[in-house]
RODO-378129 format. One record per residue (C-alpha): residue number from 1; residue in three letters; x, y, z. Coordinates in steps of 0.5 Angstrom, whole numbers. Example, Ala and Ser with C-alpha at 12.3 -4.5 7.8 and 13.67 -1.06 7.14 Angstrom:
<atoms>
> 1_ALA_25_-9_16
> 2_SER_27_-2_14
</atoms>
This chain:
<atoms>
> 1_MET_13_-26_-49
> 2_PRO_17_-29_-55
> 3_LEU_15_-25_-62
> 4_LEU_15_-32_-66
> 5_ASP_10_-37_-64
> 6_ASP_13_-45_-64
> 7_GLN_10_-46_-71
> 8_THR_15_-41_-74
> 9_ARG_21_-42_-69
> 10_LYS_21_-50_-72
> 11_GLN_20_-47_-79
> 12_VAL_26_-42_-78
> 13_GLU_30_-48_-74
> 14_GLU_29_-53_-79
> 15_LEU_31_-48_-85
> 16_PHE_38_-46_-82
> 17_SER_38_-54_-80
> 18_ASP_44_-54_-86
> 19_LEU_47_-47_-86
> 20_SER_54_-47_-88
> 21_GLY_58_-43_-84
> 22_PRO_57_-38_-78
> 23_VAL_54_-31_-78
> 24_ARG_54_-25_-73
> 25_LEU_48_-21_-73
> 26_VAL_50_-14_-71
> 27_MET_44_-10_-68
> 28_PHE_44_-3_-67
> 29_THR_40_0_-62
> 30_GLN_40_6_-56
> 31_GLU_38_6_-49
> 32_PHE_32_10_-50
> 33_GLU_30_5_-56
> 34_CYS_27_7_-61
> 35_GLN_20_6_-65
> 36_TYR_21_-1_-66
> 37_CYS_29_-2_-63
> 38_LYS_25_-7_-58
> 39_GLU_22_-11_-63
> 40_THR_28_-11_-68
> 41_ARG_33_-13_-62
> 42_GLU_28_-19_-60
> 43_ILE_27_-21_-67
> 44_VAL_35_-22_-68
> 45_GLU_35_-25_-60
> 46_GLU_30_-30_-62
> 47_ILE_33_-32_-69
> 48_SER_41_-33_-66
> 49_ALA_37_-37_-61
> 50_LEU_34_-43_-66
> 51_SER_42_-44_-68
> 52_ASP_49_-46_-65
> 53_LEU_52_-42_-71
> 54_ILE_49_-36_-70
> 55_GLU_51_-31_-66
> 56_ALA_47_-24_-64
> 57_GLU_51_-18_-61
> 58_ILE_47_-13_-59
> 59_LEU_50_-5_-59
> 60_ASP_48_2_-57
> 61_PHE_48_7_-63
> 62_GLU_51_12_-58
> 63_LYS_56_9_-53
> 64_ASP_59_4_-59
> 65_ALA_59_10_-64
> 66_GLU_66_8_-66
> 67_ARG_63_1_-69
> 68_ALA_57_4_-72
> 69_GLN_61_9_-76
> 70_ALA_66_3_-78
> 71_TYR_60_-1_-81
> 72_GLY_57_6_-84
> 73_VAL_51_5_-80
> 74_ASP_47_12_-79
> 75_LYS_40_10_-76
> 76_ILE_37_5_-72
> 77_PRO_35_0_-71
> 78_ALA_40_-3_-75
> 79_ILE_43_-10_-77
> 80_VAL_49_-12_-80
> 81_ILE_49_-19_-82
> 82_LEU_57_-21_-82
> 83_GLY_59_-28_-85
> 84_GLU_65_-32_-83
> 85_ASN_71_-29_-79
> 86_ASP_66_-23_-79
> 87_ARG_67_-21_-86
> 88_ASP_62_-16_-88
> 89_TYR_58_-16_-95
> 90_GLY_56_-9_-94
> 91_VAL_49_-13_-93
> 92_ARG_44_-9_-88
> 93_TYR_37_-8_-86
> 94_TYR_35_-1_-83
> 95_GLY_28_-1_-80
> 96_ILE_25_-8_-77
> 97_PRO_25_-13_-81
> 98_SER_17_-16_-80
> 99_GLY_12_-18_-84
> 100_TYR_14_-20_-92
> 101_GLU_22_-17_-90
> 102_PHE_23_-23_-84
> 103_SER_23_-28_-90
> 104_SER_28_-23_-93
> 105_LEU_32_-24_-87
> 106_LEU_32_-31_-87
> 107_HIS_34_-31_-93
> 108_ASP_40_-27_-93
> 109_ILE_42_-30_-87
> 110_LYS_43_-36_-90
> 111_ALA_46_-33_-96
> 112_VAL_52_-29_-92
> 113_ALA_53_-36_-89
> 114_ALA_54_-40_-96
> 115_GLY_59_-34_-99
> 116_PRO_60_-31_-105
> 117_GLU_61_-38_-109
> 118_ALA_53_-39_-107
> 119_VAL_50_-33_-110
> 120_GLU_45_-33_-115
> 121_LEU_46_-28_-120
> 122_ASP_46_-28_-128
> 123_SER_53_-29_-130
> 124_GLU_53_-22_-134
> 125_THR_52_-19_-126
> 126_VAL_57_-23_-124
> 127_SER_63_-21_-129
> 128_TYR_60_-14_-128
> 129_LEU_61_-13_-121
> 130_ASN_67_-17_-121
> 131_ASN_70_-11_-125
> 132_LEU_67_-6_-122
> 133_GLU_72_-1_-119
> 134_THR_68_5_-115
> 135_PRO_64_4_-109
> 136_LEU_56_2_-111
> 137_HIS_50_4_-105
> 138_LEU_44_0_-106
> 139_GLN_38_3_-102
> 140_VAL_31_-1_-103
> 141_PHE_25_2_-99
> 142_VAL_20_-3_-96
> 143_THR_14_-3_-92
> 144_PRO_13_-9_-88
> 145_THR_6_-10_-93
> 146_CYS_9_-11_-99
> 147_PRO_9_-18_-102
> 148_TYR_14_-15_-108
> 149_CYS_19_-12_-103
> 150_PRO_23_-19_-101
> 151_ARG_24_-20_-109
> 152_ALA_28_-13_-109
> 153_VAL_32_-13_-102
> 154_VAL_34_-20_-103
> 155_LEU_37_-18_-110
> 156_ALA_41_-13_-108
> 157_HIS_43_-16_-102
> 158_ALA_46_-22_-107
> 159_MET_50_-16_-110
> 160_ALA_53_-14_-104
> 161_ILE_54_-21_-103
> 162_ALA_58_-22_-109
> 163_SER_62_-16_-110
> 164_ASP_67_-11_-104
> 165_ASN_65_-5_-107
> 166_VAL_57_-7_-106
> 167_ARG_53_-4_-100
> 168_ALA_46_-6_-100
> 169_ASP_41_-3_-95
> 170_MET_34_-5_-94
> 171_VAL_30_2_-92
> 172_GLU_23_1_-88
> 173_ALA_20_6_-91
> 174_THR_15_8_-86
> 175_GLU_20_9_-80
> 176_PHE_25_14_-84
> 177_PRO_20_19_-87
> 178_HIS_25_24_-88
> 179_LEU_29_19_-93
> 180_ALA_23_16_-96
> 181_MET_22_24_-98
> 182_LYS_28_26_-99
> 183_TYR_28_20_-105
> 184_ASN_21_21_-107
> 185_VAL_19_14_-105
> 186_MET_11_14_-107
> 187_GLY_11_7_-107
> 188_VAL_15_0_-106
> 189_PRO_20_-2_-107
> 190_ARG_24_3_-110
> 191_THR_31_2_-111
> 192_VAL_36_8_-110
> 193_ILE_42_8_-114
> 194_ASN_49_12_-111
> 195_GLU_43_18_-111
> 196_THR_43_18_-118
> 197_GLU_39_13_-121
> 198_PHE_32_10_-119
> 199_VAL_28_3_-120
> 200_GLU_21_3_-119
> 201_GLY_19_-4_-117
> 202_ALA_21_-11_-116
> 203_VAL_24_-11_-123
> 204_PRO_28_-17_-126
> 205_GLU_36_-17_-125
> 206_GLY_38_-14_-132
> 207_MET_34_-8_-131
> 208_LEU_37_-7_-125
> 209_LEU_44_-8_-127
> 210_SER_43_-3_-133
> 211_ALA_40_2_-128
> 212_ILE_47_0_-125
> 213_ARG_51_1_-130
> 214_THR_48_8_-132
> 215_ALA_49_11_-124
> 216_VAL_56_9_-124
> 217_GLY_57_11_-131
> 218_SER_55_19_-129
</atoms>
């Protein structure tokens, strides 16, 4: 039985009717599927069936360990969104993109298809990211029921699309409790910046940039 109902499928088809380019959704699961791996795989497969420009590739986390390592995937379920010519912008989803995060996934598919030139970020942010010389890792902890989380996820992923030095992960907190505990996630969204700085809430772009400057500087 499909996870997406007829109305949702129609809305997604309309949303993707003007995709700017091809997108590949690389999803990692395993033979003995983890919690929500099955549902995440079904979401990826159902979305890919709604546009000729979207391809789904399902990989086994253990059997395809080299591919997982190449993408820096260290937990499942995981989704890597690749653009034209399999360009990797560093956009990652860890955990099922359900609830409010389904909208984040749809937004990011369109954003990756459009590429860096279409990213909607302030000129100050773009300038900073263009001159970034060290790796930047953003981890946005979310839950599917959080209405503010997509804004934080989309912002982090926009920065990843804008810069080859940025990798941004959506991390579903309840599926990875050890990470939630490690980073003291008491509420969501919570953005972890290079393991050293933390931002609470769906903050404005300028506030996140300020925290990134501090993290990179330290």
